[in-house]
C-alpha positions, 0 to 999 in steps of 0.5 A: 922558345928554344929547341935544344937537342941532347945527344951522346954515345951509348953509355954517355948518360944522356938519359940521366941528364935528361931526367935531371932537366925534367926534374927542373920542369923542362919538357923532354921529347925522347926520340927513341920512345916516340919513334917506337910509338909512331912506328906502331900508331902511324898507319901510313908508316906501318904500311911502309915498314911492312912493305919494306921489311916484311910481315914479321915487322909487327907481331900478331898483336900489332906491336913492333917486332924490334928484335926482328927488325933490328936483326934485319938492318943492323949489319946492312947499311942499305937497309938501315938507311932505308929504315931511317929514311922512312921513320925519321920524317914521321918522328920529325913531324911528331916532334914539331907538333909536340914542340908547338904545344910546349911553346903554347904552354909557355916553356922557355925551352925544351929538350929533344933527346936522341942518340943519333941526332947528328947522324939522322940530320934531326939537329937541323930542327933545333936551335942548339945542341948539348953533347953528354960526354964520357970516356969510352971505357966509362961508357962501355962499363956502364952499358955492360952493367946495364945490359947484361945480354950484351958483350963487349964486342956488342957494345963496340959494334954499336959505338962504331956505328955512332958518330965519335964522341970527339965529333959530337963534342966538336959540333955541340954548343954545350958539353956536359961531362958525365965521367963519374969524376966531375959533378954532373948536377952543378953543370946541369943547373948552370946550363938550365939557368942559361937556357931559361934566360934564352942566353948562350954560354 
C-alpha cells in the first residue's frame, strides 16, 4: 500500500482535493483534525502541553483551548518549535496505527492531508507527495471569502510562515493545479488511476 501525502498552502484547496479522492473511496487522514484529537485524548501529551504552555491550554471542560494556544505560539518561533516537537511525534504514531489498519483493509493507497507536511518533516513517513497549487492571489481571495474574521494581513502572515508554493511544487511527486481555470476533477481522476495501480506518473 502506498502512503501519499497531500499538501498545499492556505487557500490552495487541498481539502477539496482530498474530498474528491475520498469520494473515489480513498481513505483520508486529516492531520489537523487528528492532531486536535490527539492533543485532547493522549494523556501524556496533555500533560506535556500543560507543563509547557500553562493551565489555560485546556478549558474547564478539558477541551483544547486553540485560540489561547495559537496566540501564545504564533509570533514566537521558539514556542512554536517546542509545540511542534511535542505534538508531531504523537500524530506520527497515530498515523502509523491508522495506516496499518487501512493496509489490512486492502486499500491500494491512502492520503495524509497536512498543510505543514514538509515543514513538520512528516513527509519522511510517506512514499510520494501531492502538492495542490494555486496562485497567491487566488489563495488569498479564497481564504478571505471563507474566513470572515481574517484580514489580508492575517492571511499574508500565515503564508509567510509556510513553505512557498514554488518549493512545495519543486519537492512534490505530483502537482494538481486548482486555479479555477484548469478543470480539477480530470486531474484527480487521472492521478487516482495511476496511484490505484501503484504506478508513478
